[in-house]
C-alpha positions in Angstrom: 121.4 96.0 134.8 122.6 94.4 138.0 125.3 91.4 138.1 125.3 89.5 141.0 128.4 87.9 140.3 131.5 87.8 142.8 134.7 89.1 141.9 136.0 85.6 142.4 133.5 84.4 139.8 134.2 86.7 137.3 137.9 86.4 137.6 137.6 82.6 137.2 135.5 82.8 134.3 137.9 85.7 132.5 140.9 83.1 133.8 139.4 80.6 131.9 138.7 82.6 128.6 142.3 83.9 128.8 144.1 82.0 126.3 142.0 78.9 126.1 138.1 77.6 125.1 135.8 76.5 127.9 134.9 72.8 128.1 131.5 71.6 127.4 131.8 70.8 131.4 133.1 73.8 132.5 130.1 75.5 130.8 127.5 73.3 132.5 129.2 73.8 135.9 128.5 77.8 135.2 125.3 77.7 134.1 124.6 75.4 137.4 125.8 78.1 139.8 124.1 80.7 137.7 120.7 78.7 138.1 121.3 78.4 141.9 122.1 82.0 142.4 119.0 82.7 140.2 116.8 80.7 142.8 118.2 83.2 145.4 118.4 86.4 144.1 114.7 87.8 143.4 115.9 91.1 141.8 118.1 89.5 139.3 116.8 86.3 138.9 115.3 86.2 135.4 118.3 87.4 133.9 120.5 85.0 135.6 118.4 82.2 134.4 118.6 83.6 131.0 122.4 83.7 131.4 122.2 79.9 132.7 120.1 78.9 129.6 122.9 80.8 127.7 125.7 79.0 129.1 123.9 75.7 128.5 123.4 76.3 124.8 127.3 76.9 124.7 128.1 74.3 126.6 126.0 72.1 123.9 127.6 73.4 121.0 131.1 72.8 122.7 130.1 69.1 123.2 129.3 68.7 119.6 132.6 70.1 118.9 134.3 67.9 121.2 132.7 65.2 119.8 133.7 65.8 116.3 136.9 66.4 117.2 137.2 62.9 119.0 136.0 61.4 116.0 138.5 63.3 113.9 141.5 62.1 116.0 140.0 58.6 116.3 139.8 58.2 112.2 143.8 59.3 112.2 
């Protein structure tokens, strides 16, 4: 199982995960990048596409949580 992520991309994700939760927008950005990598990588394209799909699901869940938090804050 290969990993076509560059060290810079991997460290960026690790840095963002270090002590904070990613936003939905950040997850969408990562998903978009992974989909771009999938298109250009014949060997690992399907894996990268699946990874991009997982980031999209995560972005959706985080967006829902962000919306709930915004409603709670508005109700205070």
